[in-house]
C-alpha positions in Angstrom: -29.7 37.9 4.4 -27.8 35.7 6.7 -29.5 32.5 5.4 -28.7 33.5 1.9 -25.0 34.0 2.8 -24.9 30.6 4.4 -26.5 29.1 1.3 -23.9 30.8 -0.9 -21.0 29.6 1.2 -22.5 26.1 1.1 -22.7 26.1 -2.7 -19.1 27.4 -2.9 -17.8 24.6 -0.7 -19.7 22.0 -2.7 -18.4 23.3 -5.9 -14.9 23.3 -4.6 -15.2 19.7 -3.4 -16.5 18.7 -6.7 -13.8 20.4 -8.6 -11.0 18.8 -6.3 -12.6 15.4 -6.8 -12.7 15.7 -10.6 -9.2 17.3 -11.0 -6.8 15.0 -12.8 -4.5 13.1 -10.4 -0.9 14.0 -10.1 2.4 12.1 -9.8 5.0 13.1 -7.2 7.3 14.3 -9.9 6.9 16.6 -12.9 6.9 14.8 -16.3 8.8 16.9 -18.8 7.4 18.3 -22.0 9.0 17.0 -25.3 11.8 18.9 -27.0 11.9 19.7 -30.6 15.7 19.3 -30.7 16.1 16.0 -29.0 16.9 12.9 -31.1 15.6 9.5 -30.1 17.1 6.0 -30.8 15.8 3.8 -33.5 12.7 1.9 -32.2 13.3 -1.9 -32.2 10.4 -4.3 -32.5 8.9 -5.3 -29.1 9.2 -8.9 -27.9 6.2 -11.2 -27.9 3.9 -10.6 -24.9 4.2 -13.0 -21.9 0.6 -13.8 -21.0 0.8 -16.7 -18.5 3.2 -16.6 -15.6 4.0 -19.1 -12.9 7.0 -18.4 -10.7 8.8 -20.5 -8.1 10.4 -19.0 -5.0 14.1 -18.5 -5.1 14.1 -19.8 -1.6 12.9 -23.2 -2.7 11.6 -25.2 0.4 13.4 -23.1 2.9 11.7 -22.8 6.3 9.2 -20.2 7.5 11.7 -17.4 7.6 12.6 -17.9 4.0 16.0 -16.3 4.5 18.3 -18.6 2.6 18.3 -18.6 -1.2 18.3 -22.0 -2.9 20.8 -21.7 -5.8 19.0 -24.1 -8.1 15.6 -22.5 -7.3 17.0 -19.1 -7.9 18.3 -20.1 -11.3 14.8 -21.3 -12.3 13.3 -18.1 -10.9 15.7 -15.8 -12.8 14.9 -17.7 -16.0 11.2 -17.5 -15.5 11.4 -13.7 -14.9 14.0 -12.9 -17.5 11.8 -12.0 -20.6 9.4 -9.9 -18.4 12.3 -8.1 -16.7 14.0 -7.4 -20.0 10.8 -5.9 -21.4 10.3 -3.7 -18.3 14.0 -2.6 -18.2 13.8 -1.5 -21.9 10.6 0.4 -21.5 11.8 2.2 -18.4 15.1 3.1 -20.0 13.2 4.6 -22.9 11.1 6.6 -20.5 14.2 7.7 -18.6 15.8 8.8 -21.9 12.8 10.8 -22.7 12.7 12.4 -19.2 16.5 13.4 -19.6 16.4 14.6 -23.1 12.8 15.1 -24.2 12.9 13.0 -27.3 9.3 12.4 -28.4 10.6 9.5 -30.4 11.8 7.7 -27.3 8.3 8.2 -25.6 6.5 7.0 -28.9 8.7 3.9 -28.9 8.0 3.1 -25.2 4.3 3.4 -26.0 4.7 1.1 -29.1 6.2 -1.6 -26.8 3.5 -1.1 -24.2 0.8 -1.1 -26.8 2.1 -4.4 -28.1 1.9 -6.0 -24.7 -1.5 -4.4 -24.1 -3.0 -5.8 -27.3 -1.6 -9.2 -26.4 -3.1 -9.1 -23.0 0.3 -9.7 -21.4 0.5 -10.7 -17.7 -3.2 -11.3 -17.6 -3.0 -14.9 -16.4 -1.1 -15.4 -13.1 -0.8 -19.0 -12.3 0.4 -18.9 -8.6 0.8 -16.4 -5.8 4.4 -15.8 -6.6 3.4 -14.7 -10.1 1.0 -12.1 -8.6 3.8 -10.8 -6.3 6.2 -10.4 -9.2 3.6 -8.8 -11.5 2.9 -6.1 -8.9 6.5 -5.0 -9.0 6.7 -5.1 -12.8 3.5 -3.2 -13.1 4.8 -0.5 -10.7 7.7 0.1 -13.0 5.7 0.2 -16.2 3.1 2.6 -14.6 5.9 5.0 -13.6 7.3 4.8 -17.2 3.9 5.7 -18.6 3.5 8.6 -16.4 7.0 9.9 -17.6 6.2 9.7 -21.3 2.6 11.0 -20.9 3.2 14.6 -22.1 4.6 13.3 -25.4 1.9 10.7 -26.2 -1.2 12.3 -24.6 -2.7 12.7 -28.2 -1.7 9.3 -29.3 -4.7 7.0 -30.1 -2.7 4.0 -28.7 -2.6 5.4 -25.3 -6.2 4.4 -24.4 -5.6 0.7 -24.9 -2.4 1.0 -22.7 -4.1 2.6 -19.8 -7.1 0.2 -20.1 -4.7 -2.7 -20.0 -2.7 -1.4 -17.1 -5.9 -0.5 -15.1 -7.3 -4.0 -15.6 -4.0 -5.6 -14.4 -3.9 -3.3 -11.4 -7.6 -4.0 -10.5 -6.9 -7.7 -10.9 -3.8 -7.4 -8.6 -5.7 -5.4 -5.9 -8.5 -8.1 -6.0 -6.0 -10.9 -5.5 -4.3 -9.2 -2.6 -7.6 -8.4 -1.0 -9.0 -11.9 -1.4 -5.8 -13.6 0.0 -4.9 -11.1 2.8 -6.0 -13.4 5.6 -4.6 -16.5 4.0 -1.2 -15.5 2.6 1.6 -13.7 4.6 2.9 -12.4 1.2 -0.5 -10.6 0.6 0.3 -8.5 3.9 4.0 -8.0 3.8 6.3 -6.0 1.3 4.5 -7.6 -1.6 1.3 -5.7 -0.6 3.3 -2.4 -0.6 4.5 -3.1 -4.1 0.9 -3.8 -5.2 0.0 -0.5 -3.6 2.7 1.3 -5.6 1.5 -0.4 -8.8 -1.9 0.7 -8.1 -1.0 4.3 -7.2 1.1 4.6 -10.4 -1.5 3.2 -12.6 -4.2 5.3 -10.8 -2.4 8.4 -12.0 -1.6 7.1 -15.5 -5.3 6.0 -16.0 -6.8 8.7 -13.8 -8.6 6.1 -11.7 -9.3 7.3 -8.2 -10.3 3.9 -6.9 -6.9 2.5 -7.6 -5.2 5.3 -5.6 -7.7 4.8 -2.7 -6.8 1.1 -2.5 -3.1 2.0 -2.6 -3.4 4.5 0.2 -5.4 2.1 2.4 -2.8 -0.6 1.8 0.0 1.8 2.7 -1.8 2.8 5.9 -2.4 -0.8 7.0 1.4 -1.4 6.5 2.8 1.5 8.5 0.1 1.2 11.1 1.5 -2.3 12.0 5.0 -0.9 12.7 6.5 -1.4 16.2 7.2 1.5 18.5 10.9 1.2 17.3 9.8 1.2 13.6 10.1 -2.4 12.8 7.8 -4.1 10.4 6.7 -7.4 12.0 6.5 -9.4 8.8 9.8 -8.3 7.6 11.4 -8.9 11.0 10.1 -12.5 10.6 12.6 -12.8 7.7 15.4 -13.7 10.1 18.9 -12.8 8.7 17.3 -10.9 5.8 15.1 -8.6 7.9 17.2 -5.5 7.2 17.2 -6.3 3.4 13.4 -6.6 3.4 12.8 -3.5 5.4 14.7 -1.7 2.7 12.7 -3.4 0.1 9.5 -2.5 1.8 10.5 1.2 2.1 11.3 1.3 -1.7 7.6 0.9 -2.1 6.1 2.6 0.9 7.9 6.0 0.4 6.7 6.5 -3.1 3.1 5.4 -2.3 3.1 8.1 0.4 4.4 10.6 -2.1 1.6 9.7 -4.6 -0.9 10.2 -1.8 0.6 13.6 -0.8 0.7 14.8 -4.4 -3.1 14.3 -4.5 -4.0 16.0 -1.2 -4.0 12.9 0.9 -2.0 13.1 4.1 0.4 10.0 4.3 3.9 10.9 5.4 2.9 11.7 9.0 -0.1 9.4 9.6 -0.2 6.7 12.3 2.0 9.0 14.7 4.8 9.4 12.1 5.2 5.6 11.5 6.8 5.9 8.2 9.5 8.1 9.7 10.1 5.6 12.5 10.4 2.8 9.9 12.9 4.9 7.9 15.0 5.7 10.9 15.0 2.2 12.3 16.0 0.7 9.0 18.7 3.2 8.0 20.3 3.1 11.5 20.7 -0.6 11.1 22.9 -0.2 8.2 25.8 1.1 10.4 24.7 -0.6 13.5 22.5 -3.6 13.0 22.3 -4.5 16.8 18.7 -3.4 17.2 17.6 -5.1 14.0 19.4 -8.2 15.0 17.8 -8.2 18.4 14.2 -7.6 16.9 14.7 -10.3 14.2 16.4 -12.8 16.5 19.2 -13.3 14.0 22.4 -11.7 12.9 21.9 -9.7 9.7 23.6 -10.6 6.5 26.4 -8.1 5.9 26.5 -5.6 3.0 29.6 -5.7 0.7 31.8 -2.8 1.8 29.4 -2.0 4.5 26.7 -0.4 2.5 23.6 -1.7 0.6 23.5 -1.5 -3.2 22.3 1.8 -4.5 19.1 0.3 -5.8 18.2 -1.0 -2.3 18.0 2.5 -0.9 16.5 4.2 -4.0 13.6 5.6 -1.9 16.1 7.9 -0.2 16.0 10.2 -3.2 12.4 10.9 -2.7 12.6 10.9 1.1 15.5 13.3 1.0 13.6 15.7 -1.3 10.6 15.7 1.2 12.7 15.7 4.4 16.2 16.8 3.6 18.8 16.2 6.3 16.7 14.0 8.5 17.6 10.5 7.5 20.3 8.5 9.3 23.4 8.0 7.2 22.1 10.4 4.6 25.5 11.8 3.4 27.0 8.3 2.9 23.9 7.0 1.2 23.4 9.9 -1.1 27.0 9.4 -2.2 25.7 6.2 -3.9 23.8 8.3 -6.5 22.4 7.9 -9.0 19.7 5.6 -7.5 18.3 3.4 -10.4 15.6 0.8 -9.8 13.5 -0.4 -12.8 10.5 -1.1 -10.6 10.5 2.4 -9.3 10.5 3.8 -12.8 14.3 3.8 -13.3 16.5 6.7 -12.3 15.1 8.2 -9.2 17.8 10.9 -9.1 16.7 12.0 -12.5 13.0 12.1 -11.4 13.2 13.6 -8.0 16.7 15.3 -7.9 15.9 17.6 -10.8 
């Protein structure tokens, strides 16, 4: 009898594990259902897909810290990225409009744009590392947009080609970062965290567990390397822009952790609470940059009016939802709402503050 009971318990455990492993993955927010009463905007024709991309650094030939923008190089960089950013901003705005009002027409239009770029194999040929780094950020935003509109387009035959395209881009991105991790600093620093966010978002959109696993491992590698204070060594190496790049890193790290947690993978508190240390170290430096300055070896560039732009602290909306009242300068920074960042899926206050 006892052996029979053990066998039954074993079968129940195995069945539970199988069910959990086959369950559809979840985002860290609740995509809304379409509304019968919402009216969408007219759907404009999507622009031609950008297939090849080669991007120069806005820092030009600046030294190893890469903390001084070269105006001429920055103009060239902005021009190279302009058509891709315009596409991403439009798609994300349509997704946000759907999230706010529930208009299925907005969701279908966003899918029309994504399908056009999927069919054209957009962003499939990256011609240098900087292009890979930029693609990761764009893909993160597009993946978040696709998750937002998913309830309104789940029966649309075009969805399959879009998720296939995104999964191929995410897999290609992960392969690049894995292959160049030991060679390129950019494949280990904040760029890797944005690749992880792209992988996590596409994992949920395409229901691809391998992509989420890669995202989580990349996240853990990042937070594991933090100093006891909460500094990220490769961001501290950015000299006078160390504070800016810590914020940029957190804009990716916090949502990756949230994706992991939404799918039953502990992430917020791993590595002895490293993420919290990074958040506190970074946000404390806004009002008092002395510790960041000492760790980076250079005085930090000041923020206009003493505070960073709202998009630079967009991660705070999600962090505040998970850990209300714990972040340094929370009241002052929350006053900057709404937090809007295209590469995070647009309006973070709309997604996480609802």
